[in-house]
PDB file of N, CA, C and O in Angstrom:
ATOM      1  N   MET A   1      30.483 275.053 -32.237  1.00  0.00           N
ATOM      2  CA  MET A   1      31.599 274.140 -32.175  1.00  0.00           C
ATOM      3  C   MET A   1      31.749 273.710 -30.352  1.00  0.00           C
ATOM      4  O   MET A   1      32.229 274.461 -29.503  1.00  0.00           O
ATOM      5  N   ASN A   2      31.217 272.378 -30.117  1.00  0.00           N
ATOM      6  CA  ASN A   2      31.204 271.720 -28.492  1.00  0.00           C
ATOM      7  C   ASN A   2      32.860 271.793 -28.103  1.00  0.00           C
ATOM      8  O   ASN A   2      33.849 271.456 -28.754  1.00  0.00           O
ATOM      9  N   GLU A   3      32.723 272.343 -26.844  1.00  0.00           N
ATOM     10  CA  GLU A   3      34.246 272.064 -26.638  1.00  0.00           C
ATOM     11  C   GLU A   3      34.147 271.842 -25.265  1.00  0.00           C
ATOM     12  O   GLU A   3      35.065 272.331 -24.608  1.00  0.00           O
ATOM     13  N   GLU A   4      33.080 271.097 -24.507  1.00  0.00           N
ATOM     14  CA  GLU A   4      32.676 270.980 -23.061  1.00  0.00           C
ATOM     15  C   GLU A   4      33.546 269.976 -22.663  1.00  0.00           C
ATOM     16  O   GLU A   4      33.960 270.009 -21.504  1.00  0.00           O
ATOM     17  N   PRO A   5      34.017 268.798 -23.660  1.00  0.00           N
ATOM     18  CA  PRO A   5      35.122 268.056 -23.069  1.00  0.00           C
ATOM     19  C   PRO A   5      35.940 268.680 -23.080  1.00  0.00           C
ATOM     20  O   PRO A   5      36.234 268.656 -21.884  1.00  0.00           O
ATOM     21  N   PHE A   6      36.783 269.436 -23.630  1.00  0.00           N
ATOM     22  CA  PHE A   6      37.959 270.102 -23.887  1.00  0.00           C
ATOM     23  C   PHE A   6      38.010 270.688 -22.388  1.00  0.00           C
ATOM     24  O   PHE A   6      38.848 270.486 -21.509  1.00  0.00           O
ATOM     25  N   LEU A   7      37.145 271.274 -22.380  1.00  0.00           N
ATOM     26  CA  LEU A   7      36.896 272.318 -21.394  1.00  0.00           C
ATOM     27  C   LEU A   7      37.223 271.475 -19.965  1.00  0.00           C
ATOM     28  O   LEU A   7      37.755 271.989 -18.981  1.00  0.00           O
ATOM     29  N   LYS A   8      36.812 270.146 -20.061  1.00  0.00           N
ATOM     30  CA  LYS A   8      36.698 269.552 -18.634  1.00  0.00           C
ATOM     31  C   LYS A   8      38.449 268.457 -18.860  1.00  0.00           C
ATOM     32  O   LYS A   8      38.885 267.876 -17.867  1.00  0.00           O
ATOM     33  N   ALA A   9      39.188 268.356 -20.189  1.00  0.00           N
ATOM     34  CA  ALA A   9      40.466 268.064 -20.309  1.00  0.00           C
ATOM     35  C   ALA A   9      41.062 269.177 -19.900  1.00  0.00           C
ATOM     36  O   ALA A   9      41.838 268.743 -19.049  1.00  0.00           O
ATOM     37  N   ILE A  10      41.226 270.456 -19.951  1.00  0.00           N
ATOM     38  CA  ILE A  10      42.222 271.612 -19.320  1.00  0.00           C
ATOM     39  C   ILE A  10      42.124 271.769 -18.035  1.00  0.00           C
ATOM     40  O   ILE A  10      43.014 272.058 -17.236  1.00  0.00           O
ATOM     41  N   LYS A  11      40.925 271.554 -17.839  1.00  0.00           N
ATOM     42  CA  LYS A  11      40.960 271.658 -16.030  1.00  0.00           C
ATOM     43  C   LYS A  11      41.963 270.112 -15.198  1.00  0.00           C
ATOM     44  O   LYS A  11      42.195 270.045 -13.991  1.00  0.00           O
ATOM     45  N   SER A  12      42.371 269.103 -16.189  1.00  0.00           N
ATOM     46  CA  SER A  12      43.073 268.208 -15.905  1.00  0.00           C
ATOM     47  C   SER A  12      44.482 268.954 -15.933  1.00  0.00           C
ATOM     48  O   SER A  12      45.434 268.448 -15.338  1.00  0.00           O
ATOM     49  N   LEU A  13      44.607 270.078 -16.579  1.00  0.00           N
ATOM     50  CA  LEU A  13      46.158 270.370 -16.704  1.00  0.00           C
ATOM     51  C   LEU A  13      46.262 271.716 -16.155  1.00  0.00           C
ATOM     52  O   LEU A  13      47.013 272.586 -16.597  1.00  0.00           O
ATOM     53  N   GLY A  14      45.711 271.801 -15.472  1.00  0.00           N
ATOM     54  CA  GLY A  14      45.658 273.060 -14.370  1.00  0.00           C
ATOM     55  C   GLY A  14      44.988 273.932 -14.506  1.00  0.00           C
ATOM     56  O   GLY A  14      45.302 274.975 -13.933  1.00  0.00           O
ATOM     57  N   GLY A  15      43.776 273.889 -15.320  1.00  0.00           N
ATOM     58  CA  GLY A  15      42.870 274.975 -15.963  1.00  0.00           C
ATOM     59  C   GLY A  15      43.454 276.205 -16.010  1.00  0.00           C
ATOM     60  O   GLY A  15      43.371 277.144 -15.219  1.00  0.00           O
ATOM     61  N   LYS A  16      44.503 276.000 -17.795  1.00  0.00           N
ATOM     62  CA  LYS A  16      44.809 276.587 -18.131  1.00  0.00           C
ATOM     63  C   LYS A  16      44.111 277.079 -18.978  1.00  0.00           C
ATOM     64  O   LYS A  16      43.439 276.306 -19.660  1.00  0.00           O
ATOM     65  N   ASN A  17      44.016 278.716 -19.262  1.00  0.00           N
ATOM     66  CA  ASN A  17      42.846 279.166 -20.198  1.00  0.00           C
ATOM     67  C   ASN A  17      43.360 279.414 -21.652  1.00  0.00           C
ATOM     68  O   ASN A  17      44.095 280.358 -21.939  1.00  0.00           O
ATOM     69  N   LEU A  18      42.968 278.606 -22.427  1.00  0.00           N
ATOM     70  CA  LEU A  18      42.733 278.975 -23.864  1.00  0.00           C
ATOM     71  C   LEU A  18      42.464 279.831 -24.656  1.00  0.00           C
ATOM     72  O   LEU A  18      42.843 279.796 -25.827  1.00  0.00           O
ATOM     73  N   GLU A  19      41.716 280.810 -24.121  1.00  0.00           N
ATOM     74  CA  GLU A  19      41.399 281.764 -24.593  1.00  0.00           C
ATOM     75  C   GLU A  19      42.661 282.385 -25.428  1.00  0.00           C
ATOM     76  O   GLU A  19      43.818 282.564 -25.049  1.00  0.00           O
ATOM     77  N   GLY A  20      41.989 282.679 -26.817  1.00  0.00           N
ATOM     78  CA  GLY A  20      43.068 283.465 -27.731  1.00  0.00           C
ATOM     79  C   GLY A  20      44.178 282.373 -28.465  1.00  0.00           C
ATOM     80  O   GLY A  20      45.055 282.928 -29.127  1.00  0.00           O
ATOM     81  N   VAL A  21      44.212 281.105 -28.416  1.00  0.00           N
ATOM     82  CA  VAL A  21      45.215 279.826 -28.531  1.00  0.00           C
ATOM     83  C   VAL A  21      44.577 279.629 -30.111  1.00  0.00           C
ATOM     84  O   VAL A  21      43.375 279.582 -30.372  1.00  0.00           O
ATOM     85  N   PRO A  22      45.411 279.552 -30.840  1.00  0.00           N
ATOM     86  CA  PRO A  22      44.927 280.079 -32.271  1.00  0.00           C
ATOM     87  C   PRO A  22      44.926 278.385 -32.415  1.00  0.00           C
ATOM     88  O   PRO A  22      45.447 277.573 -31.650  1.00  0.00           O
ATOM     89  N   LEU A  23      44.067 278.104 -33.812  1.00  0.00           N
ATOM     90  CA  LEU A  23      43.817 276.899 -33.918  1.00  0.00           C
ATOM     91  C   LEU A  23      43.736 276.502 -35.352  1.00  0.00           C
ATOM     92  O   LEU A  23      43.049 277.088 -36.188  1.00  0.00           O
ATOM     93  N   PHE A  24      44.518 275.424 -35.582  1.00  0.00           N
ATOM     94  CA  PHE A  24      45.139 274.939 -36.716  1.00  0.00           C
ATOM     95  C   PHE A  24      44.702 273.583 -37.303  1.00  0.00           C
ATOM     96  O   PHE A  24      44.703 272.444 -36.835  1.00  0.00           O
ATOM     97  N   SER A  25      44.253 274.200 -38.726  1.00  0.00           N
ATOM     98  CA  SER A  25      43.432 273.181 -39.546  1.00  0.00           C
ATOM     99  C   SER A  25      44.408 272.346 -40.553  1.00  0.00           C
ATOM    100  O   SER A  25      43.966 271.522 -41.354  1.00  0.00           O
ATOM    101  N   GLY A  26      45.672 272.637 -40.424  1.00  0.00           N
ATOM    102  CA  GLY A  26      46.481 272.118 -41.547  1.00  0.00           C
ATOM    103  C   GLY A  26      46.786 272.866 -42.649  1.00  0.00           C
ATOM    104  O   GLY A  26      47.668 272.418 -43.382  1.00  0.00           O
ATOM    105  N   LYS A  27      46.118 274.189 -43.018  1.00  0.00           N
ATOM    106  CA  LYS A  27      46.833 274.514 -44.172  1.00  0.00           C
ATOM    107  C   LYS A  27      48.176 275.015 -44.151  1.00  0.00           C
ATOM    108  O   LYS A  27      48.730 275.656 -43.258  1.00  0.00           O
ATOM    109  N   MET A  28      48.614 274.642 -45.237  1.00  0.00           N
ATOM    110  CA  MET A  28      50.155 274.649 -44.938  1.00  0.00           C
ATOM    111  C   MET A  28      50.853 275.859 -45.786  1.00  0.00           C
ATOM    112  O   MET A  28      51.941 275.624 -46.310  1.00  0.00           O
ATOM    113  N   GLU A  29      50.340 276.964 -45.912  1.00  0.00           N
ATOM    114  CA  GLU A  29      50.879 278.180 -46.263  1.00  0.00           C
ATOM    115  C   GLU A  29      52.106 278.843 -45.020  1.00  0.00           C
ATOM    116  O   GLU A  29      51.668 279.055 -43.889  1.00  0.00           O
ATOM    117  N   ILE A  30      53.174 279.052 -45.226  1.00  0.00           N
ATOM    118  CA  ILE A  30      53.928 279.095 -44.462  1.00  0.00           C
ATOM    119  C   ILE A  30      53.566 280.492 -43.048  1.00  0.00           C
ATOM    120  O   ILE A  30      53.805 280.441 -41.842  1.00  0.00           O
ATOM    121  N   ASP A  31      53.014 281.447 -43.766  1.00  0.00           N
ATOM    122  CA  ASP A  31      52.602 282.289 -42.671  1.00  0.00           C
ATOM    123  C   ASP A  31      51.419 281.995 -41.669  1.00  0.00           C
ATOM    124  O   ASP A  31      51.292 282.625 -40.619  1.00  0.00           O
ATOM    125  N   SER A  32      50.505 280.920 -42.098  1.00  0.00           N
ATOM    126  CA  SER A  32      49.840 280.479 -41.452  1.00  0.00           C
ATOM    127  C   SER A  32      50.316 279.178 -40.055  1.00  0.00           C
ATOM    128  O   SER A  32      49.805 278.801 -39.001  1.00  0.00           O
ATOM    129  N   VAL A  33      51.290 278.931 -40.676  1.00  0.00           N
ATOM    130  CA  VAL A  33      51.857 277.845 -40.008  1.00  0.00           C
ATOM    131  C   VAL A  33      52.824 278.379 -39.045  1.00  0.00           C
ATOM    132  O   VAL A  33      53.176 277.773 -38.033  1.00  0.00           O
ATOM    133  N   MET A  34      53.354 279.857 -39.497  1.00  0.00           N
ATOM    134  CA  MET A  34      54.318 280.532 -38.690  1.00  0.00           C
ATOM    135  C   MET A  34      53.337 280.927 -37.450  1.00  0.00           C
ATOM    136  O   MET A  34      53.703 280.613 -36.317  1.00  0.00           O
ATOM    137  N   ASP A  35      52.063 281.629 -37.641  1.00  0.00           N
ATOM    138  CA  ASP A  35      51.586 282.715 -37.073  1.00  0.00           C
ATOM    139  C   ASP A  35      50.954 281.533 -35.589  1.00  0.00           C
ATOM    140  O   ASP A  35      50.949 281.712 -34.371  1.00  0.00           O
ATOM    141  N   TRP A  36      50.421 280.184 -36.587  1.00  0.00           N
ATOM    142  CA  TRP A  36      49.832 279.539 -35.590  1.00  0.00           C
ATOM    143  C   TRP A  36      51.123 279.195 -34.492  1.00  0.00           C
ATOM    144  O   TRP A  36      50.782 279.239 -33.310  1.00  0.00           O
ATOM    145  N   LEU A  37      52.457 278.883 -34.742  1.00  0.00           N
ATOM    146  CA  LEU A  37      53.520 278.061 -34.086  1.00  0.00           C
ATOM    147  C   LEU A  37      53.909 279.646 -32.757  1.00  0.00           C
ATOM    148  O   LEU A  37      54.147 279.561 -31.552  1.00  0.00           O
ATOM    149  N   ASP A  38      53.826 280.866 -33.611  1.00  0.00           N
ATOM    150  CA  ASP A  38      54.196 281.957 -33.020  1.00  0.00           C
ATOM    151  C   ASP A  38      53.015 282.286 -31.876  1.00  0.00           C
ATOM    152  O   ASP A  38      53.259 282.935 -30.859  1.00  0.00           O
ATOM    153  N   GLY A  39      51.978 281.854 -32.132  1.00  0.00           N
ATOM    154  CA  GLY A  39      50.532 282.216 -31.137  1.00  0.00           C
ATOM    155  C   GLY A  39      50.591 281.005 -29.931  1.00  0.00           C
ATOM    156  O   GLY A  39      50.079 281.071 -28.813  1.00  0.00           O
ATOM    157  N   MET A  40      51.339 279.937 -30.484  1.00  0.00           N
ATOM    158  CA  MET A  40      51.121 278.970 -29.006  1.00  0.00           C
ATOM    159  C   MET A  40      52.680 278.951 -28.582  1.00  0.00           C
ATOM    160  O   MET A  40      52.864 278.317 -27.543  1.00  0.00           O
ATOM    161  N   GLU A  41      53.679 279.430 -29.079  1.00  0.00           N
ATOM    162  CA  GLU A  41      54.951 279.613 -27.779  1.00  0.00           C
ATOM    163  C   GLU A  41      54.361 280.967 -27.132  1.00  0.00           C
ATOM    164  O   GLU A  41      54.627 281.054 -25.933  1.00  0.00           O
ATOM    165  N   ASN A  42      53.797 281.782 -27.532  1.00  0.00           N
ATOM    166  CA  ASN A  42      53.204 283.093 -26.601  1.00  0.00           C
ATOM    167  C   ASN A  42      52.349 282.468 -25.885  1.00  0.00           C
ATOM    168  O   ASN A  42      52.440 282.634 -24.668  1.00  0.00           O
ATOM    169  N   HIS A  43      51.572 281.820 -26.266  1.00  0.00           N
ATOM    170  CA  HIS A  43      50.672 281.020 -24.647  1.00  0.00           C
ATOM    171  C   HIS A  43      51.587 280.348 -23.982  1.00  0.00           C
ATOM    172  O   HIS A  43      51.824 280.667 -22.817  1.00  0.00           O
ATOM    173  N   PHE A  44      52.213 279.383 -24.547  1.00  0.00           N
ATOM    174  CA  PHE A  44      52.886 278.838 -23.716  1.00  0.00           C
ATOM    175  C   PHE A  44      54.050 279.494 -22.387  1.00  0.00           C
ATOM    176  O   PHE A  44      54.368 279.032 -21.291  1.00  0.00           O
ATOM    177  N   GLU A  45      54.403 280.618 -23.039  1.00  0.00           N
ATOM    178  CA  GLU A  45      55.399 281.135 -22.381  1.00  0.00           C
ATOM    179  C   GLU A  45      54.582 282.217 -21.045  1.00  0.00           C
ATOM    180  O   GLU A  45      54.856 282.385 -19.857  1.00  0.00           O
ATOM    181  N   CYS A  46      53.490 282.790 -21.955  1.00  0.00           N
ATOM    182  CA  CYS A  46      52.786 283.747 -21.031  1.00  0.00           C
ATOM    183  C   CYS A  46      52.145 282.813 -19.732  1.00  0.00           C
ATOM    184  O   CYS A  46      52.076 283.146 -18.549  1.00  0.00           O
ATOM    185  N   LYS A  47      51.750 281.664 -20.307  1.00  0.00           N
ATOM    186  CA  LYS A  47      50.903 280.807 -18.919  1.00  0.00           C
ATOM    187  C   LYS A  47      51.738 279.576 -18.219  1.00  0.00           C
ATOM    188  O   LYS A  47      51.143 278.780 -17.493  1.00  0.00           O
ATOM    189  N   GLY A  48      52.975 279.474 -18.443  1.00  0.00           N
ATOM    190  CA  GLY A  48      54.288 278.569 -18.269  1.00  0.00           C
ATOM    191  C   GLY A  48      53.664 276.983 -18.014  1.00  0.00           C
ATOM    192  O   GLY A  48      53.518 276.322 -16.985  1.00  0.00           O
ATOM    193  N   VAL A  49      53.291 276.628 -19.840  1.00  0.00           N
ATOM    194  CA  VAL A  49      52.782 275.811 -19.763  1.00  0.00           C
ATOM    195  C   VAL A  49      54.031 274.529 -20.251  1.00  0.00           C
ATOM    196  O   VAL A  49      54.688 274.354 -21.277  1.00  0.00           O
ATOM    197  N   SER A  50      53.921 273.740 -18.819  1.00  0.00           N
ATOM    198  CA  SER A  50      55.133 272.875 -19.282  1.00  0.00           C
ATOM    199  C   SER A  50      55.296 271.759 -20.415  1.00  0.00           C
ATOM    200  O   SER A  50      54.392 271.681 -21.248  1.00  0.00           O
ATOM    201  N   GLY A  51      56.228 271.016 -20.490  1.00  0.00           N
ATOM    202  CA  GLY A  51      56.514 270.004 -21.671  1.00  0.00           C
ATOM    203  C   GLY A  51      55.852 269.133 -21.770  1.00  0.00           C
ATOM    204  O   GLY A  51      55.600 269.232 -22.971  1.00  0.00           O
ATOM    205  N   ALA A  52      55.248 268.169 -21.399  1.00  0.00           N
ATOM    206  CA  ALA A  52      53.926 267.349 -20.870  1.00  0.00           C
ATOM    207  C   ALA A  52      52.841 267.849 -21.915  1.00  0.00           C
ATOM    208  O   ALA A  52      52.336 267.347 -22.920  1.00  0.00           O
ATOM    209  N   GLN A  53      52.631 269.663 -20.905  1.00  0.00           N
ATOM    210  CA  GLN A  53      51.246 270.018 -21.522  1.00  0.00           C
ATOM    211  C   GLN A  53      51.023 270.927 -22.593  1.00  0.00           C
ATOM    212  O   GLN A  53      50.083 271.561 -23.071  1.00  0.00           O
ATOM    213  N   LYS A  54      52.106 270.774 -22.771  1.00  0.00           N
ATOM    214  CA  LYS A  54      52.506 271.325 -24.876  1.00  0.00           C
ATOM    215  C   LYS A  54      51.957 270.654 -25.494  1.00  0.00           C
ATOM    216  O   LYS A  54      50.870 270.886 -26.023  1.00  0.00           O
ATOM    217  N   VAL A  55      52.505 269.807 -25.551  1.00  0.00           N
ATOM    218  CA  VAL A  55      51.659 268.373 -26.390  1.00  0.00           C
ATOM    219  C   VAL A  55      50.246 268.903 -26.433  1.00  0.00           C
ATOM    220  O   VAL A  55      49.580 269.600 -27.198  1.00  0.00           O
ATOM    221  N   LYS A  56      50.009 268.039 -24.850  1.00  0.00           N
ATOM    222  CA  LYS A  56      48.186 267.829 -25.077  1.00  0.00           C
ATOM    223  C   LYS A  56      47.721 269.341 -25.170  1.00  0.00           C
ATOM    224  O   LYS A  56      46.500 269.275 -25.315  1.00  0.00           O
ATOM    225  N   VAL A  57      48.018 270.376 -25.160  1.00  0.00           N
ATOM    226  CA  VAL A  57      47.219 271.466 -25.469  1.00  0.00           C
ATOM    227  C   VAL A  57      47.300 272.256 -26.930  1.00  0.00           C
ATOM    228  O   VAL A  57      46.571 273.131 -27.397  1.00  0.00           O
ATOM    229  N   ALA A  58      48.450 271.612 -27.452  1.00  0.00           N
ATOM    230  CA  ALA A  58      48.919 271.746 -28.778  1.00  0.00           C
ATOM    231  C   ALA A  58      47.928 271.085 -30.094  1.00  0.00           C
ATOM    232  O   ALA A  58      47.551 271.684 -31.102  1.00  0.00           O
ATOM    233  N   LYS A  59      47.616 269.409 -29.631  1.00  0.00           N
ATOM    234  CA  LYS A  59      47.173 268.397 -30.267  1.00  0.00           C
ATOM    235  C   LYS A  59      45.502 268.785 -29.956  1.00  0.00           C
ATOM    236  O   LYS A  59      44.586 268.472 -30.716  1.00  0.00           O
ATOM    237  N   SER A  60      45.351 269.491 -28.741  1.00  0.00           N
ATOM    238  CA  SER A  60      44.033 270.240 -28.996  1.00  0.00           C
ATOM    239  C   SER A  60      43.560 271.439 -29.673  1.00  0.00           C
ATOM    240  O   SER A  60      42.573 272.175 -29.661  1.00  0.00           O
ATOM    241  N   ARG A  61      44.533 271.341 -30.192  1.00  0.00           N
ATOM    242  CA  ARG A  61      44.105 272.806 -31.077  1.00  0.00           C
ATOM    243  C   ARG A  61      44.066 272.414 -32.390  1.00  0.00           C
ATOM    244  O   ARG A  61      43.671 273.309 -33.136  1.00  0.00           O
ATOM    245  N   HIS A  62      44.377 271.247 -32.990  1.00  0.00           N
ATOM    246  CA  HIS A  62      44.520 270.996 -34.007  1.00  0.00           C
ATOM    247  C   HIS A  62      42.795 270.577 -34.681  1.00  0.00           C
ATOM    248  O   HIS A  62      41.986 270.048 -33.919  1.00  0.00           O
ATOM    249  N   ARG A  63      42.494 270.826 -35.842  1.00  0.00           N
ATOM    250  CA  ARG A  63      41.276 270.870 -36.431  1.00  0.00           C
ATOM    251  C   ARG A  63      41.201 270.187 -37.932  1.00  0.00           C
ATOM    252  O   ARG A  63      42.317 270.300 -38.439  1.00  0.00           O
ATOM    253  N   GLY A  64      40.590 269.740 -38.528  1.00  0.00           N
ATOM    254  CA  GLY A  64      40.235 269.039 -40.133  1.00  0.00           C
ATOM    255  C   GLY A  64      41.454 268.257 -40.303  1.00  0.00           C
ATOM    256  O   GLY A  64      41.625 267.164 -39.763  1.00  0.00           O
ATOM    257  N   SER A  65      42.292 268.831 -41.057  1.00  0.00           N
ATOM    258  CA  SER A  65      43.272 267.622 -41.591  1.00  0.00           C
ATOM    259  C   SER A  65      44.906 267.695 -40.950  1.00  0.00           C
ATOM    260  O   SER A  65      45.815 266.899 -41.184  1.00  0.00           O
ATOM    261  N   ALA A  66      44.943 268.872 -40.105  1.00  0.00           N
ATOM    262  CA  ALA A  66      45.791 268.651 -39.086  1.00  0.00           C
ATOM    263  C   ALA A  66      45.577 267.616 -37.816  1.00  0.00           C
ATOM    264  O   ALA A  66      46.403 266.989 -37.153  1.00  0.00           O
ATOM    265  N   LEU A  67      44.228 267.685 -37.749  1.00  0.00           N
ATOM    266  CA  LEU A  67      43.949 266.384 -36.505  1.00  0.00           C
ATOM    267  C   LEU A  67      44.088 264.982 -37.154  1.00  0.00           C
ATOM    268  O   LEU A  67      44.664 264.049 -36.596  1.00  0.00           O
ATOM    269  N   THR A  68      43.548 264.915 -38.302  1.00  0.00           N
ATOM    270  CA  THR A  68      43.843 263.382 -39.225  1.00  0.00           C
ATOM    271  C   THR A  68      45.297 263.312 -39.030  1.00  0.00           C
ATOM    272  O   THR A  68      45.841 262.235 -38.788  1.00  0.00           O
ATOM    273  N   TRP A  69      45.858 264.255 -39.110  1.00  0.00           N
ATOM    274  CA  TRP A  69      47.400 264.054 -39.418  1.00  0.00           C
ATOM    275  C   TRP A  69      48.382 263.503 -38.205  1.00  0.00           C
ATOM    276  O   TRP A  69      49.265 262.649 -38.299  1.00  0.00           O
ATOM    277  N   TRP A  70      47.969 264.238 -37.054  1.00  0.00           N
ATOM    278  CA  TRP A  70      48.244 264.234 -35.693  1.00  0.00           C
ATOM    279  C   TRP A  70      47.978 262.392 -35.212  1.00  0.00           C
ATOM    280  O   TRP A  70      48.700 261.565 -34.657  1.00  0.00           O
ATOM    281  N   LYS A  71      46.508 262.355 -35.793  1.00  0.00           N
ATOM    282  CA  LYS A  71      45.904 261.073 -35.252  1.00  0.00           C
ATOM    283  C   LYS A  71      46.701 259.791 -35.737  1.00  0.00           C
ATOM    284  O   LYS A  71      46.861 258.818 -35.001  1.00  0.00           O
ATOM    285  N   TYR A  72      47.330 259.884 -37.407  1.00  0.00           N
ATOM    286  CA  TYR A  72      48.170 259.288 -38.013  1.00  0.00           C
ATOM    287  C   TYR A  72      49.375 258.853 -37.093  1.00  0.00           C
ATOM    288  O   TYR A  72      49.423 257.736 -36.577  1.00  0.00           O
ATOM    289  N   VAL A  73      50.208 259.682 -36.948  1.00  0.00           N
ATOM    290  CA  VAL A  73      51.113 259.984 -36.121  1.00  0.00           C
ATOM    291  C   VAL A  73      51.305 259.089 -34.864  1.00  0.00           C
ATOM    292  O   VAL A  73      52.268 258.412 -34.505  1.00  0.00           O
ATOM    293  N   GLU A  74      50.135 259.290 -34.334  1.00  0.00           N
ATOM    294  CA  GLU A  74      50.036 258.832 -32.924  1.00  0.00           C
ATOM    295  C   GLU A  74      49.711 257.415 -33.113  1.00  0.00           C
ATOM    296  O   GLU A  74      50.400 256.650 -32.437  1.00  0.00           O
ATOM    297  N   ASP A  75      48.833 256.888 -33.863  1.00  0.00           N
ATOM    298  CA  ASP A  75      48.974 255.501 -34.276  1.00  0.00           C
ATOM    299  C   ASP A  75      49.794 254.616 -34.663  1.00  0.00           C
ATOM    300  O   ASP A  75      49.787 253.397 -34.489  1.00  0.00           O
ATOM    301  N   LYS A  76      50.889 255.646 -35.488  1.00  0.00           N
ATOM    302  CA  LYS A  76      52.217 255.341 -35.851  1.00  0.00           C
ATOM    303  C   LYS A  76      53.040 254.853 -34.761  1.00  0.00           C
ATOM    304  O   LYS A  76      53.308 253.703 -34.412  1.00  0.00           O
ATOM    305  N   MET A  77      53.356 255.905 -34.333  1.00  0.00           N
ATOM    306  CA  MET A  77      54.262 256.004 -33.097  1.00  0.00           C
ATOM    307  C   MET A  77      53.738 254.850 -31.875  1.00  0.00           C
ATOM    308  O   MET A  77      54.560 254.382 -31.087  1.00  0.00           O
ATOM    309  N   ILE A  78      52.475 254.520 -31.838  1.00  0.00           N
ATOM    310  CA  ILE A  78      52.198 253.161 -30.490  1.00  0.00           C
ATOM    311  C   ILE A  78      52.411 252.107 -31.582  1.00  0.00           C
ATOM    312  O   ILE A  78      53.245 251.245 -31.306  1.00  0.00           O
ATOM    313  N   SER A  79      51.927 252.041 -32.532  1.00  0.00           N
ATOM    314  CA  SER A  79      52.290 250.546 -33.093  1.00  0.00           C
ATOM    315  C   SER A  79      53.654 250.200 -33.160  1.00  0.00           C
ATOM    316  O   SER A  79      53.969 249.013 -33.076  1.00  0.00           O
ATOM    317  N   MET A  80      54.647 251.222 -33.323  1.00  0.00           N
ATOM    318  CA  MET A  80      56.082 251.082 -33.261  1.00  0.00           C
ATOM    319  C   MET A  80      56.879 251.106 -31.570  1.00  0.00           C
ATOM    320  O   MET A  80      58.075 251.096 -31.280  1.00  0.00           O
ATOM    321  N   GLY A  81      55.681 251.140 -30.705  1.00  0.00           N
ATOM    322  CA  GLY A  81      55.963 250.966 -29.622  1.00  0.00           C
ATOM    323  C   GLY A  81      57.235 252.129 -28.497  1.00  0.00           C
ATOM    324  O   GLY A  81      57.922 251.893 -27.503  1.00  0.00           O
ATOM    325  N   GLN A  82      56.983 253.439 -29.406  1.00  0.00           N
ATOM    326  CA  GLN A  82      57.186 254.471 -29.431  1.00  0.00           C
ATOM    327  C   GLN A  82      56.687 255.418 -28.532  1.00  0.00           C
ATOM    328  O   GLN A  82      57.526 256.225 -28.133  1.00  0.00           O
ATOM    329  N   PHE A  83      55.386 255.555 -28.044  1.00  0.00           N
ATOM    330  CA  PHE A  83      54.524 256.096 -28.147  1.00  0.00           C
ATOM    331  C   PHE A  83      54.416 256.726 -26.760  1.00  0.00           C
ATOM    332  O   PHE A  83      53.278 256.726 -26.292  1.00  0.00           O
ATOM    333  N   TYR A  84      55.707 257.442 -25.765  1.00  0.00           N
ATOM    334  CA  TYR A  84      55.164 257.274 -24.625  1.00  0.00           C
ATOM    335  C   TYR A  84      55.602 258.786 -23.753  1.00  0.00           C
ATOM    336  O   TYR A  84      56.055 258.917 -22.616  1.00  0.00           O
ATOM    337  N   PHE A  85      55.338 259.586 -24.563  1.00  0.00           N
ATOM    338  CA  PHE A  85      55.477 261.337 -24.094  1.00  0.00           C
ATOM    339  C   PHE A  85      53.946 261.893 -24.452  1.00  0.00           C
ATOM    340  O   PHE A  85      53.632 263.044 -24.148  1.00  0.00           O
ATOM    341  N   PHE A  86      53.255 261.223 -24.948  1.00  0.00           N
ATOM    342  CA  PHE A  86      52.060 262.128 -24.988  1.00  0.00           C
ATOM    343  C   PHE A  86      50.564 261.729 -24.443  1.00  0.00           C
ATOM    344  O   PHE A  86      49.643 262.541 -24.518  1.00  0.00           O
TER     345      PHE A  86
END
């Protein structure tokens, strides 16, 4: 998996290290979702990630159907003129 463009984007977020930050592929089993959310919150707390950065970091950790869903939500919000915080 090539994450070179992603690493460049992280530098724009203040160089926060994402080692150990979980990926989410969209598997909708409660334990998988809760593990991902807990892992993200732990990372945010430990690294002092701000609100705007949280969205960017969380988005970058989506894969597969989760990323497809996220892109749909973005497109929908943009088309409604409500997409101002991502």
